[in-house]
N, C-alpha and C positions, 0 to 999 in steps of 0.2 A: 504494498501500500506506499508506502514513503519513498519511494523508488517510483513506483506512480507519479506521486504527488510533487517529486521536484523533475521528474521529466515533464510533466506539465507545467512547471511555473519556467523552467526553461523555454517552453516550445513562445509560454506567453512574454517571455526575457525579448524574449529577438523579438517577436511581432512588436514590441513592443515597442525595442529599438526601430526598426524598418519603419511603421507610421512617426516617430521623430525624424527620422532622418527624411521622410516624404514630407511634411509638414515644412520642415526645415528648411527644404530642396525647394517650397513651394513659395515658402516665406520669401527667399532670394529673390525668385522668382519673380515676384507681386512688388518687390520691392520698386520705391520710389527713383525715379532717375536725379542724381547729381549731378553737382559740376562746381568748383574748387574757383573760386572769384573775389578778384580784389579790393575792391570796394567797399568792406565792408570798416568798421569804425578803427575797429582797430588794424587794420592794412587787410584781414581776410577774412573768410564767413563760406561756411557751406550753402550753396544756395540746390533747396532738394524738393524737386516737382513730383508729383504723378504725372507720366508725359501725356499719356492720351486722354486724360483729364484735360492736362493744362490747352492742347491742341483743342479742344473741342472750345473751352469756357475760353480764349484769349489767343484768338489768331493771331495777331499781331504780335504780341510777345512771342506768340511760339517760333514762329519764323525766327528770330531774333535767339532761339536756343536749338535752332537748327542749322542755320549757320553754325555757328558755335560750335555745337557735335564733325559739319563737316569740314572745318577748319583751323581750327584749336584756336581760336582767336574767345576769348573772354567775351562772356556777354555786356557785361560793363561796358567794357572796348564797343563793342556794336553798338549800345544805346550813346556812344559818347559823339561817334563818329555823325547818325542819323542827327546828332541833334545841332549838329555844330554844322554839316549839308543842309538840314532839313527839309530830309528826303528819306525814303526806304534803305539799307542799305543792300548789298545783295551779292553773290557768288564772285569773287574777282575773274574775270576771264582774256584772253588773248585770243589772238588766229592765228594758226599754227604758220609759222614758219621757219625755213631749213633755213638754221643760222653756222655760218663757215667763221668756223675757227680759225687761232695761227695754223698753218702747216695744211688743211684743208684746202685744195686748188679745184672748181669744178672744172675737167681739163677740153672737152666739147662741148659742143653744144647740144647734142641730146644729153649729156648730164643738166646742160641747162635749159630743156624743153620739160625733163622730169618734175626738176623742179621747180619748174615755174605753174606746172599741174598739181602738186600738192602747194601751194603758196597762200595765204588767205582764204582759204577754204572751211579749217575744219573750227570751232573753240574752240579750246583750251580752256578746263576750267582751273584756275591755282591756286592754293592753298592763304589766302587769304580774300580780304571782302574792300569793298565799295562801294559808293551813293554818288549821282550824279550829283556836280554841285555847281553852280554861277560862276561864270567866267570871272564876274568882277569881286569878285567874295575868296576863288578857290585856294591860292598864297596866302591871305590869311587864316582860313582854314587849317591849313597842311602847315604855314608855323605857328598856331594852336597848339595841334595836338602831336606834333614835333617839340615843343617845351611843357608840354604837362609833364608835371613829377611821379605821377603814378603812371603813364603809358611807355616814358620812356627807362622807367625801373626795372619795367617788365619786358622791353628791347621791342614798343613795337617802332615801326618807319611806316610814316605817311607822308605819301608822294600823288601825286597831278597822273594821273592817263590820260591822253588824247594820242586815239587810232587810226582816227581820220570814219570809224566804222560804229565808234556807240560817241556818246555823247560827252561830255567834258565830266570828270570823275576821279573823285580823291577816294586813293586806293589805303589801306591799313593793311601790313605786312607784321610777321613775328617773325622776327631775326636778330641776330644781334651781328650782321652783318649789313653794314649801313650803307651798302654798293647793292645791295640786292637789288635794290627794285628795278635794276641794271643788267639784272641775271634775267630778274623776270620777267623784263618784258624782248630781253635778247636785244636789247640796242646796239645798237650798228650801225660801220659810214662801210660796208663792206665793198660799197662801190668807188669810196677813196681808201681801202687798203688795212681800215680800222674794223677791227671785231672786238666784239664782247669782250673777251678776258685782255685784249689790247685794251681796249677805250679805259677797264677798272685798272688795270694797272699803272696805264698815264696820270688817271685820277689820284691812285694812292700815294704816286708821288709827291706831286700836286697840295694830296693833304699831307703828306708832312711835312712840306713846304709851311703851306698858310691857312691849314683849314677847310677844306670843303663837305659840303651835305649837297647829295643828290633832294631833290625838291618837286623832278620834275621827268618822266620815264614816260619812254613807246620804242616804236622798234626803230626808229630813224630819228628820234629825234632825246634830246634828254634838256634840262635843264639845272642849273646848280649854283650853289653861290657860296661864295667863301667869306669867311669867318677875318684874314686878316690881308693884310696885302702888301708889299713890297713899296718902297719911300720911287722907285723905278721901274715902273710898269710897263714899258715899254717889250724887256723879255718875255713878258710871260704875255702879252700881247700876239706877238710871235711867236707862242711855242701854240700857245690854243688856238691859233691860226694853219699850224700844223695837224693840228687836232682835228680840224672843220676846216678844211679850208674854199674858200672863196671862189664862185664861179665868175667872175668878174673876170672882164681879158684886160685892163686897167688894175696895176700894180694895189695893191694893201693900205690902207693913211694909217697904220700900224697905231697913229699918234691919239688918231678919233677914234681905234678900235681901243684903246687901254683907257681915254676916257669917259668908255663906257661899262667898263669895271667898277663897281665898286662894291664895298665891305657890305654886307647880307641882302647886295641885290641883286635880282634874276640875272643870269646869263645864259645863255640858250645857245642850242645847237643842232643843226639840222641837217642834217647827212639828207637833201635832193637826190 
């Protein structure tokens, strides 16, 4: 009798353990969605959401969390971008374009025909967000976001994106590489022998001398700002002219070009 009782107790113990495991498993699967956010009063908080319920009750807010899931950009940063631009955020995209890096050369017409068939047709999703912005205020938005201590502490980088196929946008990406906008947008002047990586290398050298901030990036254009400048800006003007040569037939007026280079002011490159 005692043996049977012990056997039954053992069976019930196993079943109870299995039941506990099932309950715990179901409880885990039904657990609320959680996101870490750095906007709390102490600089850190956990946002806990029943995601399906949240989607039904707050469609606008839910889109922020959907973007956060897909891009790894925190909800608080996405909201800040939306508030600054006055428009809803969306996934950052670019049009696929074959980018030639140093050492790569299209050797014949067949290669060029093949590449032209790929260029600009497929939209590529990038790990970032963006929001449409007014041209009159986009630069102030970029400056405000890049000066925000909370965003900069978390390695967020803001810049304008203009590709000729979409409205002007302000992008926000997460990277500790301040030149990442050029890599994301595949910025190059390959028709002048300027590849993406050679452009980044050149800007890194200028950054070591004067401090360079990337505030705008596109496939064939970018905008930078200098943090300091030499007393004699003529050699710098000549250097910038070599990076993005003018197509004018007459010689470039380096004095006029040097006068355009100002600390904290936009200086744009366009490789037409």
